[in-house]
C-alpha positions in Angstrom: 101.6 118.4 117.3 103.4 116.3 114.7 103.9 113.5 117.1 100.0 113.1 117.4 99.7 113.2 113.8 102.1 110.5 113.4 100.4 108.4 116.2 97.1 108.8 114.3 98.8 107.9 111.0 100.0 104.8 112.7 96.6 103.8 114.1 94.8 104.7 110.8 97.3 102.6 108.8 97.0 99.7 111.2 93.4 99.8 111.0 93.1 100.1 107.2 95.8 97.0 107.1 93.3 95.1 109.1 90.7 95.8 106.8 92.6 94.7 103.8 93.5 91.4 105.5 89.8 90.8 106.1 88.9 91.5 102.5 91.5 89.0 101.4 90.4 86.6 103.8 86.9 86.7 102.7 87.7 84.9 99.4 85.3 87.3 97.7 88.0 89.4 95.7 89.2 88.6 92.1 92.6 87.7 91.4 93.4 91.3 90.2 91.5 92.9 93.2 93.3 90.7 95.5 96.7 91.6 94.1 95.9 95.3 94.1 94.7 94.9 97.8 97.7 93.0 98.7 100.0 95.7 97.2 98.1 98.2 99.3 98.9 96.1 102.4 102.5 95.8 101.7 102.6 99.6 101.5 100.7 100.0 104.9 103.0 97.6 106.5 106.0 99.5 105.4 104.4 102.6 106.7 103.6 100.8 110.2 107.1 99.3 110.3 108.7 102.7 109.7 106.6 104.3 112.3 107.4 101.7 114.8 111.2 102.0 114.1 111.1 105.7 114.6 109.4 105.3 118.0 111.7 102.8 119.2 114.6 105.0 118.1 113.0 107.8 120.2 112.6 105.4 123.1 116.4 104.4 122.9 117.3 107.9 123.2 115.4 108.5 126.2 117.1 105.3 127.7 120.4 106.5 126.8 119.7 110.0 128.4 119.4 108.2 132.0 117.3 110.8 134.1 116.8 113.4 131.3 113.7 113.1 129.5 114.9 115.3 126.5 114.3 114.0 123.1 116.1 114.8 120.0 113.9 115.7 116.7 114.3 113.3 113.7 114.5 114.8 110.4 111.0 114.6 108.6 111.3 112.7 105.5 109.4 113.6 102.3 106.8 111.3 101.1 108.3 109.8 97.8 
């Protein structure tokens, strides 16, 4: 089930990022709030990029296996 959780995490992160962009585009945040929102957005962007990179690696493994649909698990990284 970790794969579903990861997909949900990606979707949730993407939705949260979209909300942050809307907040920033509204122009209603103070400078300090804008900076904090931007920082959160950068963190979410990096999380999404990492999830996409991992998904791309899994797809690449499947393609390299030709007719075999087996995958190799990736080591889980600790949240730092």
